[in-house]
Backbone as a printed PyTorch tensor [residue, N CA C, xyz], in Angstrom:
tensor([[[50.1650, 33.7870, 73.7920],
         [50.3180, 33.3340, 72.4270],
         [51.4160, 34.1750, 71.7700]],

        [[52.4560, 33.5530, 71.2990],
         [53.5290, 34.2710, 70.6320],
         [53.1410, 34.4640, 69.1700]],

        [[53.4190, 35.6640, 68.6510],
         [53.0590, 35.9680, 67.2700],
         [54.2950, 36.1880, 66.4290]],

        [[54.1670, 35.8510, 65.1710],
         [55.1950, 36.2410, 64.2210],
         [54.7950, 37.5890, 63.6570]],

        [[55.7330, 38.3280, 63.1170],
         [55.4600, 39.6700, 62.6080],
         [54.5560, 39.5890, 61.3820]],

        [[53.3750, 40.1760, 61.4540],
         [52.3850, 40.2090, 60.3740],
         [51.9690, 38.8200, 59.9270]],

        [[51.6590, 37.9850, 60.8540],
         [51.1970, 36.6350, 60.5620],
         [49.6770, 36.6290, 60.4360]],

        [[49.1350, 35.4490, 60.1860],
         [47.6810, 35.2860, 60.1650],
         [47.1010, 35.6540, 61.5300]],

        [[47.8820, 35.4430, 62.5990],
         [47.4340, 35.8660, 63.9270],
         [47.1680, 37.3620, 63.9590]],

        [[48.0460, 38.1480, 63.3190],
         [47.8730, 39.5960, 63.3050],
         [46.5800, 39.9900, 62.6080]],

        [[46.2580, 39.3330, 61.4890],
         [45.0060, 39.6260, 60.7990],
         [43.8200, 39.3340, 61.7050]],

        [[43.8790, 38.1990, 62.4020],
         [42.8030, 37.8400, 63.3110],
         [42.6760, 38.8720, 64.4320]],

        [[43.8020, 39.2500, 65.0460],
         [43.7680, 40.2070, 66.1490],
         [43.2860, 41.5770, 65.6830]],

        [[43.6900, 41.9850, 64.4940],
         [43.2150, 43.2570, 63.9370],
         [41.7000, 43.2080, 63.7390]],

        [[41.2020, 42.1280, 63.1550],
         [39.7530, 41.9980, 62.9460],
         [39.0220, 41.9650, 64.2920]],

        [[39.6060, 41.3130, 65.2870],
         [38.9790, 41.2690, 66.6080],
         [38.8950, 42.6790, 67.2060]],

        [[39.9260, 43.4890, 66.9950],
         [39.9080, 44.8610, 67.4980],
         [38.8860, 45.6960, 66.7420]],

        [[38.7900, 45.4930, 65.4380],
         [37.7500, 46.1650, 64.6470],
         [36.3790, 45.7980, 65.2010]],

        [[36.1800, 44.5210, 65.4710],
         [34.8740, 44.0780, 65.9770],
         [34.5530, 44.7050, 67.3260]],

        [[35.5570, 44.9670, 68.1480],
         [35.3060, 45.6330, 69.4390],
         [34.6440, 46.9880, 69.2520]],

        [[35.1850, 47.8240, 68.3790],
         [34.5860, 49.1480, 68.1890],
         [33.2480, 49.0250, 67.4530]],

        [[33.1410, 48.0600, 66.5530],
         [31.8860, 47.8280, 65.8540],
         [30.7980, 47.3980, 66.8410]],

        [[31.1590, 46.5400, 67.7890],
         [30.1900, 46.1090, 68.7920],
         [29.7350, 47.2720, 69.6740]],

        [[30.6240, 48.2080, 69.9510],
         [30.2320, 49.3970, 70.7130],
         [29.2520, 50.2500, 69.9060]],

        [[29.5000, 50.3880, 68.6110],
         [28.5720, 51.1240, 67.7460],
         [27.2240, 50.4060, 67.7170]],

        [[27.2460, 49.0860, 67.5760],
         [26.0090, 48.2970, 67.5340],
         [25.2150, 48.4590, 68.8230]],

        [[25.8980, 48.3930, 69.9650],
         [25.2300, 48.5500, 71.2580],
         [24.5680, 49.9320, 71.3550]],

        [[25.3010, 50.9560, 70.9510],
         [24.7520, 52.3140, 70.9860],
         [23.5090, 52.4130, 70.1020]],

        [[23.5870, 51.8600, 68.9110],
         [22.4670, 51.9230, 67.9580],
         [21.2700, 51.1410, 68.4790]],

        [[21.5020, 49.9320, 69.0240],
         [20.4200, 49.0940, 69.5600],
         [19.6690, 49.7860, 70.6760]],

        [[20.4070, 50.5520, 71.4880],
         [19.8260, 51.1100, 72.7030],
         [19.4280, 52.5680, 72.5840]],

        [[19.4880, 53.1160, 71.4000],
         [19.0990, 54.5100, 71.2130],
         [17.5720, 54.6070, 71.1720]],

        [[17.0230, 55.6100, 71.8270],
         [15.5700, 55.7300, 71.9120],
         [14.9750, 56.6490, 70.8500]],

        [[15.7740, 57.0440, 69.8640],
         [15.2410, 57.8390, 68.7610],
         [15.8720, 57.3860, 67.4480]],

        [[15.2350, 57.7800, 66.3540],
         [15.7030, 57.3890, 65.0260],
         [17.0640, 58.0260, 64.7350]],

        [[17.9920, 57.2160, 64.2330],
         [19.3330, 57.6930, 63.9100],
         [19.5660, 57.6950, 62.4070]],

        [[20.3240, 58.6700, 61.9490],
         [20.8720, 58.6550, 60.5990],
         [22.2940, 58.1310, 60.7170]],

        [[22.5550, 56.9960, 60.0670],
         [23.8280, 56.2890, 60.1930],
         [24.4900, 56.2180, 58.8250]],

        [[25.7790, 56.5520, 58.7890],
         [26.5600, 56.4370, 57.5610],
         [27.7580, 55.5370, 57.8340]],

        [[27.8740, 54.4600, 57.0530],
         [29.0580, 53.6140, 57.1320],
         [29.8970, 53.8650, 55.8790]],

        [[31.1240, 54.3300, 56.1020],
         [32.0390, 54.6570, 55.0160],
         [32.9580, 53.4620, 54.7940]],

        [[33.0450, 53.0110, 53.5400],
         [33.8870, 51.8510, 53.2390],
         [33.4350, 50.6170, 53.9820]],

        [[32.1470, 50.2420, 53.8580],
         [31.6460, 49.1310, 54.6690],
         [32.4070, 47.8360, 54.3870]],

        [[32.7870, 47.1730, 55.4490],
         [33.4980, 45.8900, 55.3730],
         [32.5710, 44.8450, 55.9560]],

        [[31.8110, 44.2230, 55.1130],
         [30.7140, 43.3890, 55.5910],
         [31.1530, 42.0270, 56.1300]],

        [[32.0970, 41.3830, 55.4940],
         [32.4530, 40.0170, 55.8620],
         [33.9310, 39.9280, 56.2180]],

        [[34.2320, 38.9970, 57.0790],
         [35.6040, 38.7240, 57.5060],
         [35.9770, 37.3060, 57.0950]],

        [[37.2630, 37.0640, 56.9810],
         [37.7340, 35.6970, 56.7630],
         [37.4710, 34.8500, 58.0020]],

        [[37.1260, 35.5090, 59.0860],
         [36.8460, 34.8460, 60.3470],
         [35.3660, 35.0870, 60.6500]],

        [[34.4820, 34.1320, 60.3370],
         [33.0320, 34.3680, 60.4480],
         [32.5800, 34.8970, 61.8060]],

        [[33.2530, 34.4940, 62.8790],
         [32.8610, 34.9710, 64.2090],
         [33.1610, 36.4510, 64.3990]],

        [[33.8860, 37.0450, 63.4560],
         [34.2400, 38.4690, 63.5480],
         [33.5490, 39.3090, 62.4780]],

        [[32.4780, 38.7970, 61.8840],
         [31.7490, 39.5840, 60.8920],
         [31.1870, 40.8430, 61.5310]],

        [[31.1390, 41.8940, 60.7400],
         [30.6440, 43.1880, 61.2230],
         [29.5070, 43.6550, 60.3150]],

        [[28.4170, 42.8960, 60.3110],
         [27.2960, 43.2400, 59.4440],
         [25.9850, 43.4210, 60.2100]],

        [[26.0520, 43.4310, 61.5530],
         [24.8330, 43.5840, 62.3470],
         [24.1360, 44.9100, 62.0410]],

        [[24.8930, 45.9910, 61.9810],
         [24.2870, 47.3170, 61.7940],
         [23.5540, 47.3750, 60.4610]],

        [[24.1980, 46.8910, 59.4210],
         [23.5430, 46.8840, 58.1080],
         [22.2730, 46.0330, 58.1240]],

        [[22.3410, 44.8630, 58.7310],
         [21.1990, 43.9400, 58.7340],
         [20.0400, 44.4260, 59.5930]],

        [[20.3340, 45.1530, 60.6720],
         [19.2990, 45.4250, 61.6740],
         [18.8780, 46.8810, 61.8450]],

        [[19.6560, 47.8270, 61.3570],
         [19.3290, 49.2380, 61.5880],
         [17.9590, 49.6180, 61.0460]],

        [[17.6730, 49.2050, 59.8360],
         [16.3800, 49.5580, 59.2340],
         [15.2230, 48.8680, 59.9540]],

        [[15.4530, 47.6310, 60.4370],
         [14.4050, 46.9270, 61.1880],
         [14.0610, 47.6670, 62.4740]],

        [[15.0580, 48.2690, 63.0860],
         [14.8520, 49.0330, 64.3130],
         [14.1710, 50.3700, 64.0130]],

        [[14.3360, 50.8660, 62.7780],
         [13.7360, 52.1490, 62.4030],
         [14.7490, 53.2380, 62.1060]],

        [[16.0220, 52.8780, 62.0510],
         [17.0680, 53.8540, 61.7460],
         [17.2690, 53.9780, 60.2340]],

        [[17.8670, 55.0730, 59.8400],
         [18.2030, 55.3210, 58.4400],
         [19.6870, 54.9940, 58.2490]],

        [[19.9820, 53.8390, 57.6470],
         [21.3520, 53.3660, 57.4560],
         [21.7280, 53.5040, 55.9890]],

        [[22.8660, 54.1590, 55.7260],
         [23.3670, 54.3400, 54.3580],
         [24.8410, 53.9720, 54.3070]],

        [[25.2940, 53.5430, 53.1240],
         [26.6970, 53.2050, 52.9080],
         [27.2910, 54.1430, 51.8660]],

        [[28.6060, 54.3460, 51.9810],
         [29.3240, 55.3080, 51.1350],
         [30.7240, 54.7710, 50.8820]],

        [[31.1320, 54.7220, 49.6100],
         [32.4830, 54.2490, 49.2820],
         [32.8500, 54.7740, 47.9010]],

        [[34.1150, 54.5690, 47.5350],
         [34.5770, 55.0650, 46.2310],
         [34.0810, 54.1980, 45.0820]],

        [[33.6130, 52.9650, 45.3760],
         [33.0430, 52.0950, 44.3500],
         [32.2870, 50.9700, 45.0460]],

        [[31.6050, 50.1660, 44.2650],
         [30.9730, 48.9830, 44.8210],
         [29.4790, 49.1200, 45.0200]],

        [[28.9260, 48.1230, 45.6810],
         [27.4960, 48.0370, 45.9420],
         [27.1740, 48.8130, 47.2100]],

        [[27.0850, 50.1440, 47.0740],
         [26.8190, 51.0370, 48.2030],
         [25.7060, 52.0090, 47.8170]],

        [[25.1740, 52.6960, 48.8140],
         [24.1120, 53.6680, 48.5380],
         [24.6360, 54.9060, 47.8240]],

        [[25.8280, 55.3610, 48.2080],
         [26.4250, 56.5580, 47.6100],
         [27.8640, 56.2550, 47.2080]],

        [[28.2320, 56.6430, 46.0060],
         [29.6070, 56.4760, 45.5390],
         [30.2720, 57.8480, 45.5750]],

        [[31.4510, 57.8930, 46.1700],
         [32.2000, 59.1360, 46.2710],
         [33.3370, 58.9590, 47.2590]],

        [[33.9780, 60.0640, 47.5820],
         [35.0960, 60.0200, 48.5180],
         [34.7900, 60.8530, 49.7500]],

        [[35.2310, 60.3940, 50.8900],
         [35.0020, 61.0990, 52.1480],
         [35.7510, 62.4300, 52.1670]],

        [[36.7120, 62.5980, 51.2730],
         [37.4500, 63.8610, 51.2020],
         [36.6030, 64.9870, 50.6170]],

        [[35.6090, 64.6420, 49.8200],
         [34.7020, 65.6240, 49.1990],
         [33.3160, 64.9940, 49.1350]],

        [[32.6880, 64.8350, 50.2650],
         [31.4180, 64.1100, 50.2430],
         [30.2360, 65.0320, 49.9400]],

        [[29.1520, 64.3900, 49.5920],
         [27.9890, 65.0760, 49.0290],
         [26.9180, 65.3940, 50.0670]],

        [[27.1700, 65.1010, 51.3150],
         [26.1210, 65.1900, 52.3290],
         [26.0240, 66.5910, 52.9220]],

        [[24.8330, 66.9060, 53.3940],
         [24.5910, 68.2080, 54.0230],
         [25.2890, 68.2710, 55.3780]],

        [[25.5000, 69.4850, 55.8510],
         [26.1020, 69.7000, 57.1670],
         [25.2590, 69.0180, 58.2410]],

        [[25.9530, 68.4230, 59.2140],
         [25.3300, 67.8090, 60.3860],
         [24.1500, 66.9120, 60.0170]],

        [[24.3580, 66.0190, 59.0550],
         [23.2700, 65.1480, 58.6060],
         [23.3030, 63.7480, 59.2250]],

        [[24.3790, 63.3960, 59.9360],
         [24.4800, 62.0370, 60.4860],
         [24.7240, 62.0400, 61.9920]],

        [[23.9570, 61.1510, 62.6670],
         [24.1270, 60.9280, 64.1060],
         [25.3110, 59.9970, 64.3640]],

        [[25.5310, 59.0570, 63.4530],
         [26.5890, 58.0510, 63.5750],
         [27.3280, 57.9860, 62.2430]],

        [[28.6620, 58.0430, 62.3200],
         [29.5130, 57.8140, 61.1460],
         [30.4910, 56.7170, 61.5420]],

        [[30.6060, 55.6890, 60.6970],
         [31.4580, 54.5400, 60.9780],
         [32.5150, 54.4290, 59.8820]],

        [[33.7890, 54.3990, 60.3010],
         [34.9070, 54.2280, 59.3600],
         [35.8700, 53.2180, 59.9610]],

        [[35.8220, 51.9860, 59.4980],
         [36.6710, 50.9260, 60.0250],
         [37.7090, 50.5510, 58.9770]],

        [[38.9750, 50.7900, 59.3070],
         [40.0870, 50.5720, 58.3750],
         [39.8720, 51.3370, 57.0760]],

        [[39.5290, 52.6120, 57.2170],
         [39.2810, 53.4710, 56.0550],
         [40.2820, 54.6170, 55.9810]],

        [[40.4990, 55.3300, 57.0850],
         [41.2980, 56.5610, 57.0250],
         [42.7140, 56.3570, 56.5080]],

        [[43.2830, 55.1800, 56.7350],
         [44.6450, 54.9640, 56.2360],
         [44.7090, 54.9360, 54.7110]],

        [[43.5640, 54.7800, 54.0480],
         [43.5230, 54.7080, 52.5870],
         [43.1470, 56.0350, 51.9290]],

        [[42.9150, 57.0730, 52.7230],
         [42.4770, 58.3700, 52.2050],
         [43.7020, 59.2470, 51.9520]],

        [[43.8510, 59.7250, 50.7270],
         [45.0450, 60.5110, 50.4000],
         [45.0910, 61.8290, 51.1590]],

        [[44.0010, 62.5810, 51.1320],
         [43.9610, 63.8840, 51.8050],
         [43.2270, 63.7380, 53.1320]],

        [[43.9440, 63.2730, 54.1280],
         [43.3340, 62.9710, 55.4160],
         [42.7670, 64.2250, 56.0840]],

        [[43.3760, 65.3810, 55.8330],
         [42.9000, 66.6260, 56.4520],
         [41.5290, 67.0210, 55.8980]],

        [[41.3250, 66.8440, 54.6060],
         [40.0050, 67.0910, 54.0230],
         [38.9920, 66.0660, 54.5200]],

        [[39.4180, 64.8190, 54.6720],
         [38.5170, 63.7870, 55.1810],
         [38.0510, 64.1250, 56.5960]],

        [[38.9720, 64.5420, 57.4470],
         [38.6120, 64.9100, 58.8200],
         [37.6610, 66.1000, 58.8230]],

        [[37.9180, 67.0630, 57.9680],
         [37.0380, 68.2370, 57.8570],
         [35.6210, 67.8140, 57.4520]],

        [[35.5240, 66.8850, 56.5060],
         [34.2130, 66.4180, 56.0470],
         [33.5160, 65.5770, 57.1180]],

        [[34.2530, 64.7110, 57.7930],
         [33.6660, 63.9190, 58.8820],
         [33.0960, 64.8540, 59.9390]],

        [[33.8410, 65.8750, 60.2650],
         [33.3870, 66.8630, 61.2520],
         [32.1380, 67.5880, 60.7530]],

        [[32.1390, 67.9610, 59.5150],
         [31.0290, 68.7290, 58.9310],
         [29.7410, 67.9310, 58.8950]],

        [[29.8010, 66.6560, 58.5470],
         [28.5710, 65.8790, 58.3590],
         [28.0420, 65.2560, 59.6480]],

        [[28.8340, 65.2700, 60.7250],
         [28.3980, 64.6840, 61.9940],
         [27.6230, 65.7230, 62.8040]],

        [[26.4440, 65.3200, 63.2840],
         [25.6260, 66.2080, 64.1140],
         [26.3090, 66.4720, 65.4490]],

        [[25.9930, 67.6140, 66.0600],
         [26.4650, 67.8820, 67.4210],
         [25.9290, 66.7890, 68.3410]],

        [[26.8130, 66.2490, 69.1570],
         [26.4390, 65.1290, 70.0160],
         [26.5070, 63.7860, 69.3030]],

        [[26.7230, 63.8140, 67.9870],
         [26.8300, 62.5860, 67.2040],
         [28.1400, 61.8760, 67.4730]],

        [[28.1910, 60.6260, 67.0520],
         [29.3750, 59.7960, 67.3110],
         [29.9940, 59.3200, 66.0040]],

        [[31.3350, 59.2580, 66.0420],
         [32.1110, 58.6840, 64.9460],
         [32.8620, 57.5030, 65.5290]],

        [[32.6990, 56.3440, 64.9140],
         [33.3830, 55.1260, 65.3330],
         [34.4750, 54.8450, 64.3070]],

        [[35.7320, 54.8700, 64.7680],
         [36.8880, 54.7240, 63.8890],
         [37.7640, 53.5680, 64.3270]],

        [[38.4310, 52.9710, 63.3530],
         [39.5050, 52.0230, 63.6200],
         [40.5480, 52.2460, 62.5420]],

        [[41.8050, 52.3040, 62.9620],
         [42.9180, 52.3810, 62.0150],
         [44.0350, 51.4760, 62.5050]],

        [[44.6970, 50.7840, 61.5850],
         [45.8550, 49.9880, 61.9860],
         [47.0220, 50.9050, 62.3030]],

        [[47.9330, 50.4220, 63.1230],
         [49.1430, 51.1970, 63.4190],
         [50.3740, 50.3770, 63.0490]],

        [[50.7400, 49.4230, 63.8600],
         [51.8860, 48.5650, 63.5390],
         [51.3840, 47.4000, 62.7010]],

        [[51.0050, 47.7090, 61.4990],
         [50.4310, 46.7130, 60.6010],
         [50.9260, 47.0040, 59.1980]],

        [[51.0980, 45.9720, 58.4270],
         [51.6870, 46.1120, 57.0960],
         [50.8170, 46.9420, 56.1500]],

        [[51.4450, 47.4340, 55.1060],
         [50.7050, 48.0690, 54.0150],
         [49.7600, 47.0070, 53.4750]],

        [[48.5120, 47.4010, 53.2660],
         [47.5110, 46.4240, 52.8470],
         [46.5360, 47.0640, 51.8640]],

        [[45.7640, 46.2390, 51.2110],
         [44.7680, 46.7060, 50.2520],
         [43.4870, 47.0880, 50.9450]],

        [[42.6840, 47.8730, 50.2800],
         [42.9320, 48.3320, 48.9230],
         [44.0490, 49.3780, 48.8850]],

        [[44.8790, 49.2350, 47.9020],
         [45.9810, 50.1680, 47.6900],
         [45.4000, 51.4010, 47.0150]],

        [[45.8390, 52.5750, 47.3700],
         [46.9750, 52.9230, 48.2110],
         [46.6260, 52.9010, 49.7020]],

        [[47.6620, 52.7370, 50.4910],
         [47.5820, 52.7160, 51.9510],
         [48.5810, 53.7740, 52.4360]],

        [[48.0860, 54.9580, 52.8350],
         [48.9320, 56.1280, 53.0850],
         [49.3930, 56.3320, 54.5220]],

        [[48.5040, 56.0710, 55.5030],
         [48.7020, 56.6260, 56.8400],
         [48.7180, 55.5690, 57.9270]],

        [[49.4340, 55.9100, 59.0100],
         [49.3350, 55.2280, 60.2910],
         [49.1650, 56.3240, 61.3310]],

        [[48.0330, 56.2960, 62.0420],
         [47.6910, 57.3560, 62.9940],
         [47.9820, 56.9090, 64.4180]],

        [[48.7770, 57.6880, 65.1190],
         [49.0520, 57.4340, 66.5330],
         [48.0130, 58.1680, 67.3790]],

        [[48.1000, 57.9910, 68.6930],
         [47.2090, 58.7210, 69.5900],
         [47.4140, 60.2270, 69.4470]],

        [[48.6330, 60.6340, 69.1290],
         [48.9240, 62.0620, 68.9410],
         [48.2730, 62.5910, 67.6710]],

        [[48.2440, 61.7670, 66.6380],
         [47.5680, 62.1580, 65.3950],
         [46.0650, 62.2930, 65.6300]],

        [[45.4670, 61.3410, 66.3420],
         [44.0340, 61.4340, 66.6530],
         [43.7400, 62.7350, 67.4030]],

        [[44.5670, 63.0420, 68.3900],
         [44.3710, 64.2720, 69.1590],
         [44.4990, 65.4930, 68.2610]],

        [[45.5360, 65.5300, 67.4430],
         [45.7560, 66.6650, 66.5510],
         [44.6130, 66.8360, 65.5470]],

        [[44.1520, 65.7400, 64.9970],
         [43.1290, 65.7970, 63.9520],
         [41.7290, 66.0770, 64.4920]],

        [[41.4020, 65.5560, 65.6730],
         [39.9990, 65.5560, 66.0990],
         [39.6780, 66.3320, 67.3690]],

        [[40.6400, 66.6560, 68.2280],
         [40.3010, 67.1700, 69.5650],
         [39.6350, 68.5430, 69.5620]],

        [[39.8150, 69.3090, 68.5350],
         [39.1740, 70.6260, 68.4810],
         [37.6440, 70.5050, 68.4210]],

        [[37.1570, 69.4740, 67.7450],
         [35.7200, 69.3420, 67.5170],
         [35.0650, 68.1310, 68.1810]],

        [[35.8650, 67.2510, 68.7470],
         [35.3280, 66.0070, 69.2980],
         [35.9500, 65.6860, 70.6490]],

        [[35.1560, 65.0430, 71.5150],
         [35.6920, 64.3420, 72.6670],
         [36.1890, 63.0090, 72.1280]],

        [[37.3490, 62.5480, 72.5890],
         [37.9700, 61.3590, 72.0180],
         [38.1360, 60.2850, 73.0850]],

        [[37.6610, 59.0980, 72.7740],
         [37.9070, 57.9130, 73.5980],
         [38.7380, 56.9570, 72.7460]],

        [[39.9930, 56.7300, 73.1500],
         [40.9010, 55.8650, 72.3840],
         [41.1160, 54.5370, 73.0850]],

        [[41.3360, 53.5220, 72.2840],
         [41.5810, 52.1840, 72.7770],
         [42.6180, 51.5630, 71.8440]],

        [[43.5890, 50.8430, 72.3960],
         [44.6060, 50.2090, 71.5660],
         [44.5740, 48.6930, 71.7350]],

        [[45.0960, 48.0220, 70.7350],
         [45.3600, 46.5990, 70.8610],
         [46.7960, 46.3560, 70.4440]],

        [[47.6070, 45.7350, 71.2730],
         [47.2770, 45.3560, 72.6450],
         [47.1920, 46.5790, 73.5470]],

        [[46.6000, 46.3690, 74.7020],
         [46.4680, 47.4510, 75.6730],
         [47.8410, 47.8810, 76.1530]],

        [[47.9930, 49.1690, 76.4310],
         [49.2530, 49.6820, 76.9700],
         [49.1760, 49.5670, 78.4900]],

        [[49.6360, 48.4410, 79.0050],
         [49.5500, 48.1680, 80.4410],
         [50.7590, 48.6700, 81.2150]],

        [[51.7160, 49.2460, 80.5370],
         [52.9610, 49.6150, 81.1910],
         [53.1100, 51.1150, 81.4120]],

        [[52.1500, 51.9100, 80.9380],
         [52.2250, 53.3520, 81.1300],
         [53.3040, 54.0070, 80.2960]],

        [[53.7680, 53.3270, 79.2780],
         [54.8070, 53.8620, 78.4010],
         [54.2440, 53.9790, 76.9890]],

        [[54.9690, 54.6680, 76.1360],
         [54.5990, 54.6430, 74.7290],
         [54.7860, 53.2120, 74.2400]],

        [[53.8410, 52.7160, 73.5200],
         [53.9460, 51.3700, 72.9970],
         [53.6360, 51.3940, 71.5080]],

        [[53.7110, 50.2600, 70.9020],
         [53.4680, 50.1560, 69.4760],
         [52.2730, 49.2400, 69.2550]],

        [[51.0820, 49.7860, 69.3190],
         [49.8950, 48.9490, 69.1780],
         [49.6990, 48.4800, 67.7350]],

        [[49.0360, 47.3600, 67.6100],
         [48.6520, 46.8530, 66.3070],
         [47.6330, 47.7860, 65.6680]],

        [[46.6990, 48.3020, 66.4810],
         [45.6780, 49.2110, 65.9460],
         [45.0900, 50.1030, 67.0280]],

        [[44.3970, 51.1350, 66.5520],
         [43.6750, 52.0710, 67.4150],
         [42.1950, 52.0240, 67.0780]],

        [[41.3800, 52.0160, 68.1050],
         [39.9430, 52.2610, 67.9840],
         [39.6690, 53.6170, 68.6150]],

        [[38.7640, 54.3560, 68.0090],
         [38.3820, 55.6480, 68.5790],
         [36.8690, 55.7970, 68.4960]],

        [[36.3090, 56.3260, 69.5760],
         [34.9220, 56.7670, 69.5610],
         [34.9690, 58.2650, 69.8020]],

        [[34.4850, 59.0050, 68.8280],
         [34.4890, 60.4620, 68.8890],
         [33.0750, 60.9470, 69.1230]],

        [[32.9200, 61.9210, 69.9970],
         [31.6080, 62.5270, 70.2240],
         [31.7550, 64.0100, 69.8910]],

        [[30.9430, 64.4710, 68.9460],
         [31.0720, 65.8500, 68.4850],
         [30.5900, 66.8230, 69.5490]],

        [[31.4450, 67.8250, 69.8040],
         [31.1520, 68.8580, 70.8050],
         [30.0700, 69.7950, 70.2900]]])
């Protein structure tokens, strides 16, 4: 399928990549044998593409017995605030989910510090950030993180599993539409 630069196809492919990491988080949560504390930052409940909705965790976590909370700078969430200066205790979450959030955070270094602080040892952070994608809302949109940025920001405290769309099948540096990351706190 040939794409035009930043077409509706790109939005669909970006949402499909977001859903990939979301589905991995959902699978982990479904199959966990103990109660989890889950925090979704900047929850994105609905998509323009219904088959790519990412609301399973919100709908089902409490039914399974997990503690699911939402956090954003505004809106219908459990906690209002910023990930750069969050209100949570140290190591309070087993799972932290940030899908298309980090690019909108002004002080990304403080955000990474807080994500690290609130994630339990052995806990997982599920991230997605666009890379070769246009500036988008909510504005402001500050950052594009490469694999090198992920390594620089997170490798001291997390094991990192990165995935790109499209896949880099050529063994060269490429320009992916987006990055998915699953981080496991050391």
